[in-house]
Structures are given as C-alpha cells and as structure tokens.
C-alpha positions as CSV (number, residue, x, y, z in Angstrom):
1,M,37.1,19.6,26.4
2,S,38.9,17.0,28.5
3,L,41.0,18.5,31.3
4,T,43.8,16.0,30.4
5,M,44.2,17.8,27.1
6,T,47.3,19.9,26.9
7,V,46.3,23.6,26.8
8,P,48.5,26.7,27.0
9,V,48.8,28.4,30.3
10,H,47.1,31.8,30.1
11,K,49.1,34.4,31.9
12,P,46.8,36.9,33.7
13,V,47.6,40.4,32.6
14,L,48.4,43.2,35.1
15,L,47.9,40.7,37.9
16,S,49.5,42.6,40.8
17,E,48.1,45.9,39.7
18,T,44.6,44.4,39.4
19,V,44.6,43.0,42.9
20,E,46.0,46.3,44.3
21,V,43.3,48.5,42.7
22,L,40.5,46.1,43.6
23,Q,41.6,46.5,47.2
24,A,40.8,42.9,47.8
25,Q,40.3,42.4,51.6
26,P,39.7,39.3,53.8
27,G,36.0,38.5,54.3
28,K,34.7,40.6,51.4
29,R,32.9,39.6,48.2
30,Y,34.2,40.0,44.7
31,I,33.2,39.1,41.1
32,D,35.4,38.1,38.3
33,C,33.2,38.6,35.3
34,T,35.7,37.0,32.9
35,L,36.9,34.0,34.9
36,G,38.9,32.4,32.1
37,S,41.4,29.9,33.5
38,G,41.2,31.5,36.9
39,G,44.5,33.4,37.1
40,H,43.1,36.7,38.4
41,A,40.6,34.7,40.6
42,T,43.3,32.8,42.3
43,A,45.2,36.0,43.3
44,I,42.0,37.6,44.5
45,L,41.1,34.5,46.6
46,E,44.5,34.5,48.3
47,K,43.7,38.0,49.5
48,I,40.2,37.5,50.7
49,L,40.4,34.2,52.5
50,P,39.5,32.8,54.9
51,D,36.0,34.2,54.9
52,G,35.8,36.1,51.6
53,Q,33.9,34.8,48.6
54,L,34.4,35.1,44.8
55,L,31.8,34.7,42.1
56,G,33.4,33.7,38.8
57,I,31.5,34.1,35.5
58,D,32.4,33.0,32.0
59,A,30.4,32.4,28.8
60,D,32.9,29.8,27.6
61,P,32.1,26.3,29.1
62,E,35.6,25.1,28.3
63,A,37.1,27.9,30.3
64,I,34.7,27.1,33.2
65,E,36.0,23.5,33.3
66,I,39.6,24.7,33.4
67,A,38.8,27.2,36.1
68,K,37.0,24.7,38.2
69,A,40.1,22.4,38.2
70,R,42.4,25.3,39.0
71,L,40.3,26.6,41.8
72,A,39.4,23.2,43.3
73,N,41.2,24.1,46.5
74,Y,39.0,27.1,47.0
75,R,35.7,25.3,46.3
76,K,34.1,26.5,49.6
77,S,34.9,30.1,48.8
78,T,33.9,30.2,45.1
79,I,30.7,30.2,43.0
80,I,31.4,29.5,39.4
81,I,28.7,30.3,36.8
82,N,28.7,29.5,33.0
83,D,26.8,32.5,31.6
84,N,27.4,35.8,29.8
85,F,28.3,38.7,32.1
86,A,25.4,40.7,30.3
87,N,23.2,38.8,32.9
88,L,25.3,40.0,35.8
89,E,22.5,41.3,38.1
90,T,20.4,38.2,37.6
91,I,23.3,36.0,38.4
92,C,24.0,37.9,41.6
93,R,20.4,37.8,42.7
94,E,20.1,34.1,42.0
95,N,23.2,33.4,44.1
96,N,22.4,35.8,46.9
97,F,25.6,37.6,46.1
98,L,24.8,41.3,46.7
99,P,26.3,43.8,47.3
100,V,29.9,43.2,46.4
101,Q,33.1,45.1,47.2
102,G,34.8,44.7,43.8
103,I,34.1,43.7,40.2
104,L,36.7,42.8,37.6
105,F,36.4,42.6,33.8
106,D,39.4,41.3,31.9
107,L,38.1,41.7,28.3
108,G,39.3,40.2,25.0
109,I,40.3,36.6,24.4
110,S,42.5,34.1,26.2
111,S,45.6,32.3,24.9
112,T,43.7,29.1,25.4
113,Q,40.9,30.1,23.1
114,L,43.4,31.3,20.5
115,E,45.4,28.1,20.5
116,I,42.5,25.7,20.1
117,S,42.0,25.5,16.3
118,E,38.5,24.1,16.5
119,R,37.3,27.4,18.1
120,G,38.3,29.3,14.9
121,F,39.5,32.5,16.7
122,S,42.9,32.6,15.1
123,F,44.3,32.5,11.6
124,Q,47.5,31.0,13.0
125,H,45.8,27.6,13.1
126,D,43.5,26.3,10.4
127,G,40.0,25.5,11.8
128,P,36.3,26.2,11.2
129,L,35.1,29.8,11.2
130,D,33.3,29.7,14.5
131,M,34.5,32.3,17.0
132,R,31.7,31.8,19.5
133,F,32.5,32.2,23.2
134,S,29.6,29.7,23.9
135,P,28.3,26.9,21.7
136,T,24.8,27.9,22.7
137,Q,25.1,31.0,20.5
138,E,23.6,30.6,17.1
139,L,25.6,33.0,15.0
140,T,29.1,32.0,13.8
141,A,31.8,33.9,11.9
142,A,31.0,31.6,8.9
143,D,27.4,32.9,9.0
144,I,28.6,36.5,8.8
145,V,31.1,36.1,6.0
146,N,28.8,33.8,3.9
147,I,25.4,35.4,4.4
148,L,25.6,39.2,5.0
149,P,25.4,41.5,2.0
150,E,28.6,43.4,1.0
151,D,27.7,46.7,2.6
152,K,26.8,45.1,6.0
153,L,30.0,43.0,6.0
154,S,32.1,46.1,5.2
155,Q,30.4,48.0,7.9
156,I,31.2,45.4,10.5
157,I,34.9,45.2,9.4
158,K,35.2,48.9,9.5
159,A,33.3,49.6,12.7
160,Y,34.6,46.7,14.9
161,G,38.0,46.2,13.3
162,E,38.8,49.8,12.4
163,E,40.0,48.5,9.1
164,H,40.5,51.2,6.4
165,Q,40.3,48.7,3.6
166,S,37.0,47.2,4.8
167,K,35.1,47.8,1.5
168,R,37.9,46.0,-0.6
169,I,38.1,43.1,1.9
170,A,34.3,42.7,1.9
171,R,34.2,42.7,-1.9
172,Y,36.9,39.9,-2.0
173,I,35.0,37.9,0.6
174,I,31.8,38.1,-1.4
175,K,33.5,37.0,-4.6
176,S,35.1,34.0,-2.7
177,R,32.0,32.5,-1.1
178,S,31.5,30.0,0.4
179,I,34.2,30.3,3.0
180,S,34.6,27.7,5.8
181,S,38.0,27.9,7.4
182,T,40.3,30.4,9.1
183,H,43.2,29.9,6.7
184,Q,40.9,30.3,3.7
185,L,39.5,33.6,5.0
186,A,43.0,34.9,6.0
187,S,44.3,34.1,2.5
188,I,41.4,36.0,0.9
189,I,42.1,39.0,3.1
190,Q,45.8,38.9,2.2
191,K,44.9,39.0,-1.5
192,A,42.5,41.9,-0.9
193,V,44.9,44.2,0.9
194,G,48.2,43.1,-0.8
195,S,51.6,42.9,0.8
196,R,51.6,46.0,2.9
197,R,54.3,46.4,5.4
198,T,52.9,46.4,8.9
199,K,53.7,44.9,12.2
200,I,50.4,42.9,12.2
201,H,49.0,40.3,9.9
202,P,46.6,41.9,7.3
203,A,43.8,39.6,8.6
204,T,44.1,40.7,12.3
205,K,41.6,43.5,12.2
206,T,39.0,41.6,10.2
207,F,39.2,38.6,12.5
208,M,38.8,40.8,15.6
209,A,35.8,42.5,14.0
210,L,34.1,39.2,13.2
211,R,34.7,38.0,16.8
212,I,33.3,41.1,18.3
213,A,30.2,40.9,16.0
214,V,29.6,37.2,16.7
215,N,29.7,37.6,20.5
216,R,28.1,41.0,20.6
217,E,31.0,42.1,22.8
218,L,30.5,45.8,22.9
219,E,26.7,45.6,23.5
220,N,27.2,43.0,26.2
221,L,30.0,45.0,27.8
222,Y,27.9,48.2,28.1
223,T,25.0,46.2,29.5
224,A,27.2,44.6,32.1
225,L,28.9,47.9,33.1
226,K,25.5,49.4,33.9
227,Q,24.6,46.4,36.0
228,A,28.0,46.3,37.7
229,V,27.3,49.8,39.2
230,N,24.0,48.4,40.7
231,C,25.8,45.5,42.2
232,L,28.7,47.4,43.9
233,D,28.6,48.3,47.6
234,H,29.5,51.8,48.7
235,Q,33.2,52.4,47.9
236,G,33.3,49.1,45.9
237,R,35.7,49.1,43.0
238,L,35.0,48.6,39.3
239,V,38.1,47.4,37.4
240,V,38.3,46.9,33.7
241,I,41.2,45.7,31.5
242,S,40.7,46.3,27.8
243,Y,42.8,45.4,24.8
244,H,41.6,47.5,21.9
245,S,40.5,51.1,21.4
246,L,36.8,50.3,21.0
247,E,36.5,48.6,24.4
248,D,38.7,51.2,26.1
249,R,36.7,54.1,24.6
250,L,33.4,52.5,25.8
251,V,34.8,51.9,29.3
252,K,36.3,55.4,29.5
253,Q,33.1,57.1,28.3
254,F,31.0,55.0,30.7
255,M,33.1,55.9,33.7
256,L,33.2,59.6,32.8
257,Q,29.4,59.7,32.3
258,E,28.7,58.0,35.6
259,S,31.1,60.3,37.4
260,K,29.4,63.6,36.2
261,K,26.9,65.5,38.2
262,C,25.2,66.8,35.1
263,L,24.7,65.3,31.6
264,C,22.8,68.2,30.1
265,P,24.2,69.8,26.9
266,P,26.5,72.8,27.5
267,S,23.9,75.0,25.9
268,I,21.6,74.5,28.9
269,P,22.7,77.0,31.6
270,V,20.9,75.2,34.5
271,C,20.9,71.5,35.0
272,Q,17.6,69.8,34.1
273,C,18.7,66.2,34.0
274,G,19.0,65.5,37.7
275,H,21.7,63.0,37.1
276,I,23.3,61.7,40.3
277,P,26.9,60.5,39.8
278,S,27.4,56.8,40.8
279,L,31.1,56.5,40.3
280,K,34.3,58.3,41.2
281,I,37.3,57.8,38.8
282,I,40.2,56.6,40.9
283,S,43.0,56.9,38.3
284,K,42.8,59.6,35.7
285,K,45.8,58.0,33.9
286,I,45.3,54.5,32.5
287,I,47.4,51.7,34.0
288,T,49.5,49.7,31.5
289,P,51.8,46.8,31.8
290,S,55.5,47.3,32.7
291,L,58.2,46.7,30.1
292,T,59.1,43.5,32.1
293,E,55.6,42.1,31.8
294,I,55.4,43.0,28.1
295,K,58.7,41.2,27.5
296,S,57.5,38.0,29.3
297,N,54.0,38.2,27.9
298,P,53.8,40.1,24.5
299,R,50.0,39.7,24.4
300,S,49.8,42.1,27.3
301,R,51.3,45.0,25.4
302,S,47.9,46.6,24.4
303,A,46.3,46.2,27.9
304,K,44.8,49.2,29.5
305,L,43.4,49.2,33.1
306,R,40.8,51.6,34.3
307,V,39.4,51.8,37.8
308,A,36.4,53.6,39.4
309,E,34.8,53.5,42.8
310,R,31.1,53.4,43.7
311,F,29.8,56.5,45.6
C-alpha cells in the first residue's frame, strides 16, 4: 500500500492508561507486539527517550509501512519487525532485545484494516473475503466458507463468534456456495437470522469468528503470552488490551494461572505440581475506557485492559 493513500487515523485505545500501567521509563526497553499505525508506540517512546528502545511487531506489512513513516523521527530508538507475535521469543533473541521492562498487546483489528475494502474484514465495504493479517498466510475467509463442511463451519461460528444461530447460518452458507465477497456473505447471514432487533448487524459475530479462525488469533495469543513471561525482566509489566470475551477470558485465565503457587486439583491436599508463580496481577479490576473516550472513539467501548508484573 502506498503511504500517499488516504487512510483513516487509528486512535489508540486507553492510551494514557496503557503508558501509566506499563510504567515506561527513560533508558528502558519495551515491546509493542501489535504495532499497528504506531499510536501506542509513539507515546511509549516519548516516555523512554533519550536512551530507551522500543521493539515493534506486526503481522500486517501494510501496518508496518504506516508505522515506519509515523515513527521516522524515532528511527534510532526503534526496531520494527514484520512478523507474528507468536514468534516473540525468536524475534527478541535475533535482535538482542532481552530482557525487557514491558510488553504490550493491543488485540483486535484497527480502523485502517476495517476501512480498506480489499482486506475483506468488514461487511460495511464490499470486497473479497480475505481477512488475513498477512498476505503470506494461505487460508482466507473465502476458503473457510466455501470448503469446510457444515458442522465444522457451524462450530467455528459458534466457538469464535459466540453466535447462537450458528447452525442456521452455516446451513444457509452451504446452500449459497460459492461465496466471494463480503456483501454477499453479509446478505446470506441476514437472510439466515431474519430481521432481529439488536444493536449490532446480524453478520458481526460471524465475521469476527471467520477473522479469528483465519488468523489463528486465540492460539497465537496464548503462545505469545507464554513467551512474553520469558522475555520480561524482574518487575517487568505485561499489559493486554482485549476487545471481546474470548480474548479477555484467555488473558484473565492465563494471568490467574501464572500468579498461583499451586495448580493441583482441589482434591489433592498437598501440592504435587511444584508450580512457581511467574506473574503478580497488578489490577484485580479491569481497566476500561472513560465515557469521554467512548464518546470520541466508539470502537473503544468494548476494550478491557489487564496488567500483571513479572516476579
């Protein structure tokens, strides 16, 4: 994508709260695992200069180009890598970037990705059923809706989209093959579920489910969280912003597990697992956007921030 192309400005969510809980300090090293257009990264860099360093990672090559342009003035203090954060430890080792004092994950999808119709993430714009974060990935949303059997398709829609009418939607999709565009799929889903009165479009949950499946988002997130613990220095902060219940549940359970002294079943009176806690949960209550932020950036309304600290 040419940088001269007009793209929407992605507003970083919970910006001041993120920088605060990261405890970004001059001369320290931090990782932004979801660099995007560089909004959070810019704020972190302002706190850690002149001698601090930031490693920015993003699977989307278009996002990488935007971030490079935005962070051009911080070139000497940044390392920008086009890769999936599931490879976090390898990226850190290859760039001699260990240990670090803070790691940020801002999950979900950016406004930029949603607005570019060719990416196929949104039914608001007609485009090919793609949904890949990186063009190097083989599986597309079109592959899923046109190839998978009905039961597997229904399972994906239910598990990743938490869609109660997954079986009906899958049945309508199967009957309508082949499907090639976002508008075509959205129309099929609307016919399947009817004109129910809800605040969200009837295709929202199915589109989210397909995107999660295409990019293996939950599997990659769990892999990356485990690696993040290994990359953090003593008292380093792990900060995660999630946007839907599946992500938030995974993050919450991971942090809880890594903060426990014992993982044995309650039926075992004496600990036999020998688990050593690696994290301390900093905020028991999730951090959410203020009403002011939600008003200025409605897409932030579902954001939930969790933070833990490395022992």
